[in-house]
PDB file of N, CA, C and O in Angstrom:
ATOM      1  N   UNK A   1       3.504   1.150  41.195  1.00  0.00           N
ATOM      2  CA  UNK A   1       2.471   1.853  40.467  1.00  0.00           C
ATOM      3  C   UNK A   1       2.390   3.278  41.006  1.00  0.00           C
ATOM      4  O   UNK A   1       2.370   3.482  42.220  1.00  0.00           O
ATOM      5  N   UNK A   2       2.345   4.251  40.124  1.00  0.00           N
ATOM      6  CA  UNK A   2       2.324   5.635  40.575  1.00  0.00           C
ATOM      7  C   UNK A   2       0.933   6.048  41.037  1.00  0.00           C
ATOM      8  O   UNK A   2      -0.051   5.354  40.782  1.00  0.00           O
ATOM      9  N   UNK A   3       0.866   7.170  41.710  1.00  0.00           N
ATOM     10  CA  UNK A   3      -0.413   7.695  42.174  1.00  0.00           C
ATOM     11  C   UNK A   3      -1.322   8.073  41.015  1.00  0.00           C
ATOM     12  O   UNK A   3      -2.539   8.165  41.180  1.00  0.00           O
ATOM     13  N   UNK A   4      -0.734   8.291  39.841  1.00  0.00           N
ATOM     14  CA  UNK A   4      -1.512   8.701  38.679  1.00  0.00           C
ATOM     15  C   UNK A   4      -2.069   7.518  37.897  1.00  0.00           C
ATOM     16  O   UNK A   4      -2.827   7.707  36.945  1.00  0.00           O
ATOM     17  N   UNK A   5      -1.702   6.305  38.287  1.00  0.00           N
ATOM     18  CA  UNK A   5      -2.183   5.120  37.583  1.00  0.00           C
ATOM     19  C   UNK A   5      -3.673   4.918  37.808  1.00  0.00           C
ATOM     20  O   UNK A   5      -4.209   5.264  38.860  1.00  0.00           O
ATOM     21  N   UNK A   6      -4.327   4.359  36.813  1.00  0.00           N
ATOM     22  CA  UNK A   6      -5.752   4.034  36.896  1.00  0.00           C
ATOM     23  C   UNK A   6      -5.899   2.528  36.856  1.00  0.00           C
ATOM     24  O   UNK A   6      -5.146   1.833  36.174  1.00  0.00           O
ATOM     25  N   UNK A   7      -6.855   2.044  37.580  1.00  0.00           N
ATOM     26  CA  UNK A   7      -7.096   0.612  37.631  1.00  0.00           C
ATOM     27  C   UNK A   7      -8.209   0.257  36.652  1.00  0.00           C
ATOM     28  O   UNK A   7      -9.186   0.990  36.501  1.00  0.00           O
ATOM     29  N   UNK A   8      -8.037  -0.888  35.989  1.00  0.00           N
ATOM     30  CA  UNK A   8      -9.033  -1.338  35.035  1.00  0.00           C
ATOM     31  C   UNK A   8      -9.077  -2.861  35.067  1.00  0.00           C
ATOM     32  O   UNK A   8      -8.067  -3.517  35.322  1.00  0.00           O
ATOM     33  N   UNK A   9     -10.231  -3.403  34.810  1.00  0.00           N
ATOM     34  CA  UNK A   9     -10.361  -4.851  34.729  1.00  0.00           C
ATOM     35  C   UNK A   9     -10.344  -5.250  33.263  1.00  0.00           C
ATOM     36  O   UNK A   9     -11.119  -4.743  32.451  1.00  0.00           O
ATOM     37  N   UNK A  10      -9.446  -6.165  32.946  1.00  0.00           N
ATOM     38  CA  UNK A  10      -9.320  -6.657  31.583  1.00  0.00           C
ATOM     39  C   UNK A  10      -9.416  -8.173  31.644  1.00  0.00           C
ATOM     40  O   UNK A  10      -8.779  -8.805  32.488  1.00  0.00           O
ATOM     41  N   UNK A  11     -10.202  -8.754  30.762  1.00  0.00           N
ATOM     42  CA  UNK A  11     -10.364 -10.196  30.719  1.00  0.00           C
ATOM     43  C   UNK A  11      -9.549 -10.767  29.568  1.00  0.00           C
ATOM     44  O   UNK A  11      -9.712 -10.362  28.417  1.00  0.00           O
ATOM     45  N   UNK A  12      -8.669 -11.714  29.890  1.00  0.00           N
ATOM     46  CA  UNK A  12      -7.831 -12.358  28.893  1.00  0.00           C
ATOM     47  C   UNK A  12      -8.260 -13.811  28.727  1.00  0.00           C
ATOM     48  O   UNK A  12      -8.775 -14.430  29.659  1.00  0.00           O
ATOM     49  N   UNK A  13      -8.042 -14.339  27.545  1.00  0.00           N
ATOM     50  CA  UNK A  13      -8.205 -15.772  27.341  1.00  0.00           C
ATOM     51  C   UNK A  13      -7.162 -16.457  28.225  1.00  0.00           C
ATOM     52  O   UNK A  13      -6.072 -15.918  28.418  1.00  0.00           O
ATOM     53  N   UNK A  14      -7.477 -17.622  28.759  1.00  0.00           N
ATOM     54  CA  UNK A  14      -6.546 -18.294  29.682  1.00  0.00           C
ATOM     55  C   UNK A  14      -5.123 -18.455  29.139  1.00  0.00           C
ATOM     56  O   UNK A  14      -4.160 -18.235  29.874  1.00  0.00           O
ATOM     57  N   UNK A  15      -4.975 -18.829  27.880  1.00  0.00           N
ATOM     58  CA  UNK A  15      -3.637 -19.016  27.309  1.00  0.00           C
ATOM     59  C   UNK A  15      -2.874 -17.695  27.215  1.00  0.00           C
ATOM     60  O   UNK A  15      -1.668 -17.647  27.453  1.00  0.00           O
ATOM     61  N   UNK A  16      -3.584 -16.635  26.869  1.00  0.00           N
ATOM     62  CA  UNK A  16      -2.958 -15.312  26.781  1.00  0.00           C
ATOM     63  C   UNK A  16      -2.528 -14.858  28.172  1.00  0.00           C
ATOM     64  O   UNK A  16      -1.434 -14.322  28.349  1.00  0.00           O
ATOM     65  N   UNK A  17      -3.392 -15.075  29.149  1.00  0.00           N
ATOM     66  CA  UNK A  17      -3.062 -14.685  30.521  1.00  0.00           C
ATOM     67  C   UNK A  17      -1.833 -15.437  31.018  1.00  0.00           C
ATOM     68  O   UNK A  17      -0.962 -14.844  31.655  1.00  0.00           O
ATOM     69  N   UNK A  18      -1.751 -16.737  30.733  1.00  0.00           N
ATOM     70  CA  UNK A  18      -0.583 -17.523  31.127  1.00  0.00           C
ATOM     71  C   UNK A  18       0.681 -16.970  30.467  1.00  0.00           C
ATOM     72  O   UNK A  18       1.716 -16.822  31.117  1.00  0.00           O
ATOM     73  N   UNK A  19       0.588 -16.669  29.184  1.00  0.00           N
ATOM     74  CA  UNK A  19       1.744 -16.129  28.465  1.00  0.00           C
ATOM     75  C   UNK A  19       2.176 -14.789  29.063  1.00  0.00           C
ATOM     76  O   UNK A  19       3.369 -14.530  29.217  1.00  0.00           O
ATOM     77  N   UNK A  20       1.204 -13.942  29.399  1.00  0.00           N
ATOM     78  CA  UNK A  20       1.522 -12.654  30.021  1.00  0.00           C
ATOM     79  C   UNK A  20       2.223 -12.846  31.359  1.00  0.00           C
ATOM     80  O   UNK A  20       3.224 -12.188  31.640  1.00  0.00           O
ATOM     81  N   UNK A  21       1.697 -13.746  32.183  1.00  0.00           N
ATOM     82  CA  UNK A  21       2.286 -13.997  33.496  1.00  0.00           C
ATOM     83  C   UNK A  21       3.709 -14.536  33.357  1.00  0.00           C
ATOM     84  O   UNK A  21       4.608 -14.148  34.102  1.00  0.00           O
ATOM     85  N   UNK A  22       3.897 -15.433  32.394  1.00  0.00           N
ATOM     86  CA  UNK A  22       5.230 -16.000  32.184  1.00  0.00           C
ATOM     87  C   UNK A  22       6.207 -14.943  31.669  1.00  0.00           C
ATOM     88  O   UNK A  22       7.350 -14.879  32.122  1.00  0.00           O
ATOM     89  N   UNK A  23       5.765 -14.127  30.736  1.00  0.00           N
ATOM     90  CA  UNK A  23       6.623 -13.062  30.208  1.00  0.00           C
ATOM     91  C   UNK A  23       7.004 -12.098  31.319  1.00  0.00           C
ATOM     92  O   UNK A  23       8.163 -11.698  31.430  1.00  0.00           O
ATOM     93  N   UNK A  24       6.036 -11.725  32.137  1.00  0.00           N
ATOM     94  CA  UNK A  24       6.300 -10.809  33.247  1.00  0.00           C
ATOM     95  C   UNK A  24       7.308 -11.420  34.218  1.00  0.00           C
ATOM     96  O   UNK A  24       8.222 -10.737  34.682  1.00  0.00           O
ATOM     97  N   UNK A  25       7.141 -12.702  34.524  1.00  0.00           N
ATOM     98  CA  UNK A  25       8.039 -13.364  35.469  1.00  0.00           C
ATOM     99  C   UNK A  25       9.469 -13.417  34.928  1.00  0.00           C
ATOM    100  O   UNK A  25      10.428 -13.150  35.653  1.00  0.00           O
ATOM    101  N   UNK A  26       9.598 -13.763  33.650  1.00  0.00           N
ATOM    102  CA  UNK A  26      10.927 -13.855  33.036  1.00  0.00           C
ATOM    103  C   UNK A  26      11.600 -12.483  33.000  1.00  0.00           C
ATOM    104  O   UNK A  26      12.810 -12.374  33.198  1.00  0.00           O
ATOM    105  N   UNK A  27      10.813 -11.442  32.748  1.00  0.00           N
ATOM    106  CA  UNK A  27      11.354 -10.081  32.654  1.00  0.00           C
ATOM    107  C   UNK A  27      11.452  -9.389  34.015  1.00  0.00           C
ATOM    108  O   UNK A  27      11.959  -8.272  34.114  1.00  0.00           O
ATOM    109  N   UNK A  28      10.966 -10.059  35.057  1.00  0.00           N
ATOM    110  CA  UNK A  28      10.974  -9.485  36.413  1.00  0.00           C
ATOM    111  C   UNK A  28      10.213  -8.163  36.480  1.00  0.00           C
ATOM    112  O   UNK A  28      10.660  -7.196  37.098  1.00  0.00           O
ATOM    113  N   UNK A  29       9.056  -8.149  35.828  1.00  0.00           N
ATOM    114  CA  UNK A  29       8.162  -6.989  35.874  1.00  0.00           C
ATOM    115  C   UNK A  29       6.751  -7.499  36.141  1.00  0.00           C
ATOM    116  O   UNK A  29       6.506  -8.706  36.128  1.00  0.00           O
ATOM    117  N   UNK A  30       5.836  -6.585  36.380  1.00  0.00           N
ATOM    118  CA  UNK A  30       4.450  -6.982  36.616  1.00  0.00           C
ATOM    119  C   UNK A  30       3.710  -7.195  35.299  1.00  0.00           C
ATOM    120  O   UNK A  30       4.129  -6.712  34.247  1.00  0.00           O
ATOM    121  N   UNK A  31       2.612  -7.922  35.379  1.00  0.00           N
ATOM    122  CA  UNK A  31       1.752  -8.094  34.203  1.00  0.00           C
ATOM    123  C   UNK A  31       1.281  -6.726  33.731  1.00  0.00           C
ATOM    124  O   UNK A  31       1.200  -6.483  32.527  1.00  0.00           O
ATOM    125  N   UNK A  32       0.973  -5.837  34.656  1.00  0.00           N
ATOM    126  CA  UNK A  32       0.541  -4.481  34.280  1.00  0.00           C
ATOM    127  C   UNK A  32       1.592  -3.775  33.440  1.00  0.00           C
ATOM    128  O   UNK A  32       1.259  -3.092  32.471  1.00  0.00           O
ATOM    129  N   UNK A  33       2.868  -3.937  33.806  1.00  0.00           N
ATOM    130  CA  UNK A  33       3.925  -3.299  33.028  1.00  0.00           C
ATOM    131  C   UNK A  33       4.015  -3.890  31.621  1.00  0.00           C
ATOM    132  O   UNK A  33       4.235  -3.162  30.653  1.00  0.00           O
ATOM    133  N   UNK A  34       3.846  -5.191  31.511  1.00  0.00           N
ATOM    134  CA  UNK A  34       3.872  -5.836  30.188  1.00  0.00           C
ATOM    135  C   UNK A  34       2.713  -5.308  29.336  1.00  0.00           C
ATOM    136  O   UNK A  34       2.901  -4.958  28.171  1.00  0.00           O
ATOM    137  N   UNK A  35       1.527  -5.255  29.922  1.00  0.00           N
ATOM    138  CA  UNK A  35       0.346  -4.789  29.190  1.00  0.00           C
ATOM    139  C   UNK A  35       0.488  -3.320  28.824  1.00  0.00           C
ATOM    140  O   UNK A  35       0.183  -2.935  27.695  1.00  0.00           O
ATOM    141  N   UNK A  36       0.951  -2.481  29.771  1.00  0.00           N
ATOM    142  CA  UNK A  36       1.136  -1.058  29.480  1.00  0.00           C
ATOM    143  C   UNK A  36       2.101  -0.849  28.329  1.00  0.00           C
ATOM    144  O   UNK A  36       1.853  -0.013  27.460  1.00  0.00           O
ATOM    145  N   UNK A  37       3.206  -1.598  28.309  1.00  0.00           N
ATOM    146  CA  UNK A  37       4.172  -1.447  27.226  1.00  0.00           C
ATOM    147  C   UNK A  37       3.569  -1.888  25.894  1.00  0.00           C
ATOM    148  O   UNK A  37       3.802  -1.248  24.869  1.00  0.00           O
ATOM    149  N   UNK A  38       2.803  -2.967  25.901  1.00  0.00           N
ATOM    150  CA  UNK A  38       2.162  -3.433  24.663  1.00  0.00           C
ATOM    151  C   UNK A  38       1.185  -2.388  24.135  1.00  0.00           C
ATOM    152  O   UNK A  38       1.107  -2.161  22.928  1.00  0.00           O
ATOM    153  N   UNK A  39       0.448  -1.759  25.032  1.00  0.00           N
ATOM    154  CA  UNK A  39      -0.500  -0.718  24.618  1.00  0.00           C
ATOM    155  C   UNK A  39       0.269   0.492  24.085  1.00  0.00           C
ATOM    156  O   UNK A  39      -0.131   1.083  23.082  1.00  0.00           O
ATOM    157  N   UNK A  40       1.363   0.861  24.744  1.00  0.00           N
ATOM    158  CA  UNK A  40       2.176   1.983  24.248  1.00  0.00           C
ATOM    159  C   UNK A  40       2.678   1.714  22.833  1.00  0.00           C
ATOM    160  O   UNK A  40       2.633   2.598  21.977  1.00  0.00           O
ATOM    161  N   UNK A  41       3.156   0.498  22.588  1.00  0.00           N
ATOM    162  CA  UNK A  41       3.655   0.131  21.259  1.00  0.00           C
ATOM    163  C   UNK A  41       2.529   0.244  20.227  1.00  0.00           C
ATOM    164  O   UNK A  41       2.735   0.791  19.144  1.00  0.00           O
ATOM    165  N   UNK A  42       1.354  -0.265  20.558  1.00  0.00           N
ATOM    166  CA  UNK A  42       0.211  -0.200  19.629  1.00  0.00           C
ATOM    167  C   UNK A  42      -0.183   1.252  19.355  1.00  0.00           C
ATOM    168  O   UNK A  42      -0.490   1.604  18.216  1.00  0.00           O
ATOM    169  N   UNK A  43      -0.175   2.088  20.380  1.00  0.00           N
ATOM    170  CA  UNK A  43      -0.540   3.496  20.190  1.00  0.00           C
ATOM    171  C   UNK A  43       0.508   4.237  19.370  1.00  0.00           C
ATOM    172  O   UNK A  43       0.164   5.093  18.555  1.00  0.00           O
ATOM    173  N   UNK A  44       1.791   3.914  19.578  1.00  0.00           N
ATOM    174  CA  UNK A  44       2.847   4.532  18.760  1.00  0.00           C
ATOM    175  C   UNK A  44       2.685   4.140  17.297  1.00  0.00           C
ATOM    176  O   UNK A  44       2.857   4.971  16.406  1.00  0.00           O
ATOM    177  N   UNK A  45       2.352   2.863  17.046  1.00  0.00           N
ATOM    178  CA  UNK A  45       2.127   2.424  15.665  1.00  0.00           C
ATOM    179  C   UNK A  45       0.963   3.185  15.041  1.00  0.00           C
ATOM    180  O   UNK A  45       1.035   3.597  13.884  1.00  0.00           O
ATOM    181  N   UNK A  46      -0.109   3.371  15.808  1.00  0.00           N
ATOM    182  CA  UNK A  46      -1.248   4.152  15.308  1.00  0.00           C
ATOM    183  C   UNK A  46      -0.818   5.577  14.990  1.00  0.00           C
ATOM    184  O   UNK A  46      -1.203   6.136  13.963  1.00  0.00           O
ATOM    185  N   UNK A  47      -0.016   6.161  15.880  1.00  0.00           N
ATOM    186  CA  UNK A  47       0.450   7.528  15.667  1.00  0.00           C
ATOM    187  C   UNK A  47       1.297   7.622  14.397  1.00  0.00           C
ATOM    188  O   UNK A  47       1.154   8.567  13.621  1.00  0.00           O
ATOM    189  N   UNK A  48       2.175   6.645  14.188  1.00  0.00           N
ATOM    190  CA  UNK A  48       2.994   6.627  12.975  1.00  0.00           C
ATOM    191  C   UNK A  48       2.122   6.481  11.731  1.00  0.00           C
ATOM    192  O   UNK A  48       2.342   7.164  10.730  1.00  0.00           O
ATOM    193  N   UNK A  49       1.131   5.589  11.795  1.00  0.00           N
ATOM    194  CA  UNK A  49       0.222   5.394  10.660  1.00  0.00           C
ATOM    195  C   UNK A  49      -0.519   6.675  10.329  1.00  0.00           C
ATOM    196  O   UNK A  49      -0.606   7.059   9.163  1.00  0.00           O
ATOM    197  N   UNK A  50      -1.052   7.339  11.344  1.00  0.00           N
ATOM    198  CA  UNK A  50      -1.786   8.582  11.119  1.00  0.00           C
ATOM    199  C   UNK A  50      -0.887   9.658  10.541  1.00  0.00           C
ATOM    200  O   UNK A  50      -1.319  10.457   9.710  1.00  0.00           O
ATOM    201  N   UNK A  51       0.356   9.678  10.978  1.00  0.00           N
ATOM    202  CA  UNK A  51       1.315  10.639  10.461  1.00  0.00           C
ATOM    203  C   UNK A  51       1.558  10.415   8.970  1.00  0.00           C
ATOM    204  O   UNK A  51       1.607  11.365   8.189  1.00  0.00           O
ATOM    205  N   UNK A  52       1.710   9.147   8.587  1.00  0.00           N
ATOM    206  CA  UNK A  52       1.925   8.826   7.170  1.00  0.00           C
ATOM    207  C   UNK A  52       0.687   9.178   6.352  1.00  0.00           C
ATOM    208  O   UNK A  52       0.802   9.723   5.254  1.00  0.00           O
ATOM    209  N   UNK A  53      -0.494   8.871   6.881  1.00  0.00           N
ATOM    210  CA  UNK A  53      -1.730   9.225   6.175  1.00  0.00           C
ATOM    211  C   UNK A  53      -1.790  10.727   5.927  1.00  0.00           C
ATOM    212  O   UNK A  53      -2.160  11.178   4.843  1.00  0.00           O
ATOM    213  N   UNK A  54      -1.419  11.491   6.951  1.00  0.00           N
ATOM    214  CA  UNK A  54      -1.443  12.941   6.847  1.00  0.00           C
ATOM    215  C   UNK A  54      -0.463  13.428   5.775  1.00  0.00           C
ATOM    216  O   UNK A  54      -0.794  14.306   4.979  1.00  0.00           O
ATOM    217  N   UNK A  55       0.742  12.856   5.759  1.00  0.00           N
ATOM    218  CA  UNK A  55       1.757  13.240   4.773  1.00  0.00           C
ATOM    219  C   UNK A  55       1.296  12.941   3.343  1.00  0.00           C
ATOM    220  O   UNK A  55       1.654  13.658   2.408  1.00  0.00           O
ATOM    221  N   UNK A  56       0.508  11.887   3.181  1.00  0.00           N
ATOM    222  CA  UNK A  56       0.110  11.454   1.842  1.00  0.00           C
ATOM    223  C   UNK A  56      -1.282  11.928   1.447  1.00  0.00           C
ATOM    224  O   UNK A  56      -1.796  11.530   0.401  1.00  0.00           O
ATOM    225  N   UNK A  57      -1.893  12.764   2.262  1.00  0.00           N
ATOM    226  CA  UNK A  57      -3.275  13.194   2.034  1.00  0.00           C
ATOM    227  C   UNK A  57      -3.481  13.870   0.682  1.00  0.00           C
ATOM    228  O   UNK A  57      -4.557  13.761   0.095  1.00  0.00           O
ATOM    229  N   UNK A  58      -2.465  14.563   0.184  1.00  0.00           N
ATOM    230  CA  UNK A  58      -2.617  15.297  -1.069  1.00  0.00           C
ATOM    231  C   UNK A  58      -2.216  14.495  -2.302  1.00  0.00           C
ATOM    232  O   UNK A  58      -2.271  15.007  -3.419  1.00  0.00           O
ATOM    233  N   UNK A  59      -1.811  13.240  -2.107  1.00  0.00           N
ATOM    234  CA  UNK A  59      -1.447  12.411  -3.250  1.00  0.00           C
ATOM    235  C   UNK A  59      -2.696  12.059  -4.052  1.00  0.00           C
ATOM    236  O   UNK A  59      -3.773  11.875  -3.484  1.00  0.00           O
ATOM    237  N   UNK A  60      -2.552  11.966  -5.366  1.00  0.00           N
ATOM    238  CA  UNK A  60      -3.714  11.596  -6.175  1.00  0.00           C
ATOM    239  C   UNK A  60      -4.135  10.157  -5.880  1.00  0.00           C
ATOM    240  O   UNK A  60      -3.312   9.312  -5.530  1.00  0.00           O
ATOM    241  N   UNK A  61      -5.406   9.904  -6.025  1.00  0.00           N
ATOM    242  CA  UNK A  61      -5.912   8.549  -5.824  1.00  0.00           C
ATOM    243  C   UNK A  61      -6.517   8.045  -7.125  1.00  0.00           C
ATOM    244  O   UNK A  61      -7.003   8.822  -7.946  1.00  0.00           O
ATOM    245  N   UNK A  62      -6.476   6.716  -7.297  1.00  0.00           N
ATOM    246  CA  UNK A  62      -7.124   6.109  -8.449  1.00  0.00           C
ATOM    247  C   UNK A  62      -7.959   4.937  -7.944  1.00  0.00           C
ATOM    248  O   UNK A  62      -7.705   4.386  -6.873  1.00  0.00           O
ATOM    249  N   UNK A  63      -8.941   4.579  -8.726  1.00  0.00           N
ATOM    250  CA  UNK A  63      -9.799   3.462  -8.344  1.00  0.00           C
ATOM    251  C   UNK A  63      -9.076   2.144  -8.601  1.00  0.00           C
ATOM    252  O   UNK A  63      -8.073   2.097  -9.313  1.00  0.00           O
ATOM    253  N   UNK A  64      -9.592   1.103  -8.023  1.00  0.00           N
ATOM    254  CA  UNK A  64      -9.038  -0.234  -8.232  1.00  0.00           C
ATOM    255  C   UNK A  64      -9.091  -0.605  -9.713  1.00  0.00           C
ATOM    256  O   UNK A  64      -8.152  -1.188 -10.255  1.00  0.00           O
ATOM    257  N   UNK A  65     -10.193  -0.261 -10.349  1.00  0.00           N
ATOM    258  CA  UNK A  65     -10.349  -0.559 -11.773  1.00  0.00           C
ATOM    259  C   UNK A  65      -9.299   0.173 -12.601  1.00  0.00           C
ATOM    260  O   UNK A  65      -8.731  -0.399 -13.531  1.00  0.00           O
ATOM    261  N   UNK A  66      -9.040   1.433 -12.265  1.00  0.00           N
ATOM    262  CA  UNK A  66      -8.017   2.206 -12.985  1.00  0.00           C
ATOM    263  C   UNK A  66      -6.631   1.604 -12.761  1.00  0.00           C
ATOM    264  O   UNK A  66      -5.809   1.567 -13.677  1.00  0.00           O
ATOM    265  N   UNK A  67      -6.381   1.145 -11.570  1.00  0.00           N
ATOM    266  CA  UNK A  67      -5.097   0.516 -11.262  1.00  0.00           C
ATOM    267  C   UNK A  67      -4.904  -0.743 -12.103  1.00  0.00           C
ATOM    268  O   UNK A  67      -3.830  -0.960 -12.665  1.00  0.00           O
ATOM    269  N   UNK A  68      -5.943  -1.570 -12.188  1.00  0.00           N
ATOM    270  CA  UNK A  68      -5.848  -2.786 -12.992  1.00  0.00           C
ATOM    271  C   UNK A  68      -5.603  -2.459 -14.463  1.00  0.00           C
ATOM    272  O   UNK A  68      -4.787  -3.111 -15.114  1.00  0.00           O
ATOM    273  N   UNK A  69      -6.298  -1.461 -14.987  1.00  0.00           N
ATOM    274  CA  UNK A  69      -6.097  -1.051 -16.383  1.00  0.00           C
ATOM    275  C   UNK A  69      -4.665  -0.586 -16.608  1.00  0.00           C
ATOM    276  O   UNK A  69      -4.040  -0.917 -17.616  1.00  0.00           O
ATOM    277  N   UNK A  70      -4.149   0.200 -15.637  1.00  0.00           N
ATOM    278  CA  UNK A  70      -2.772   0.713 -15.762  1.00  0.00           C
ATOM    279  C   UNK A  70      -1.759  -0.441 -15.732  1.00  0.00           C
ATOM    280  O   UNK A  70      -0.811  -0.462 -16.518  1.00  0.00           O
ATOM    281  N   UNK A  71      -1.966  -1.384 -14.831  1.00  0.00           N
ATOM    282  CA  UNK A  71      -1.060  -2.527 -14.760  1.00  0.00           C
ATOM    283  C   UNK A  71      -1.111  -3.349 -16.064  1.00  0.00           C
ATOM    284  O   UNK A  71      -0.080  -3.793 -16.570  1.00  0.00           O
ATOM    285  N   UNK A  72      -2.314  -3.539 -16.587  1.00  0.00           N
ATOM    286  CA  UNK A  72      -2.450  -4.277 -17.842  1.00  0.00           C
ATOM    287  C   UNK A  72      -1.782  -3.512 -18.995  1.00  0.00           C
ATOM    288  O   UNK A  72      -1.095  -4.112 -19.822  1.00  0.00           O
ATOM    289  N   UNK A  73      -1.980  -2.218 -19.045  1.00  0.00           N
ATOM    290  CA  UNK A  73      -1.407  -1.377 -20.109  1.00  0.00           C
ATOM    291  C   UNK A  73       0.120  -1.452 -20.080  1.00  0.00           C
ATOM    292  O   UNK A  73       0.763  -1.429 -21.130  1.00  0.00           O
ATOM    293  N   UNK A  74       0.697  -1.541 -18.887  1.00  0.00           N
ATOM    294  CA  UNK A  74       2.152  -1.614 -18.739  1.00  0.00           C
ATOM    295  C   UNK A  74       2.664  -3.065 -18.807  1.00  0.00           C
ATOM    296  O   UNK A  74       3.841  -3.322 -18.557  1.00  0.00           O
ATOM    297  N   UNK A  75       1.769  -4.008 -19.146  1.00  0.00           N
ATOM    298  CA  UNK A  75       2.177  -5.398 -19.308  1.00  0.00           C
ATOM    299  C   UNK A  75       2.509  -6.122 -18.021  1.00  0.00           C
ATOM    300  O   UNK A  75       3.237  -7.114 -18.028  1.00  0.00           O
ATOM    301  N   UNK A  76       1.980  -5.633 -16.927  1.00  0.00           N
ATOM    302  CA  UNK A  76       2.281  -6.267 -15.636  1.00  0.00           C
ATOM    303  C   UNK A  76       1.201  -7.240 -15.193  1.00  0.00           C
ATOM    304  O   UNK A  76       1.326  -7.879 -14.148  1.00  0.00           O
ATOM    305  N   UNK A  77       0.159  -7.352 -15.971  1.00  0.00           N
ATOM    306  CA  UNK A  77      -0.890  -8.343 -15.694  1.00  0.00           C
ATOM    307  C   UNK A  77      -1.004  -9.299 -16.861  1.00  0.00           C
ATOM    308  O   UNK A  77      -1.829 -10.212 -16.833  1.00  0.00           O
TER     309      UNK A  77
END
């Protein structure tokens, strides 16, 4: 663990904690490393989602009702 690491207490359900410990043991890493990587993956996914939202911000929007009417008009409902 680097000097820049921060310590935090996280409570896991017993089954999740067992799975984390087993995954860490099989991968020869610490539980902290497994958790840190999982958090990094989740944050990257959020970043990708926000990026897509930003790219599509100027696209026109329609209501659910308008969408249903359009699908019906095109014979898809």
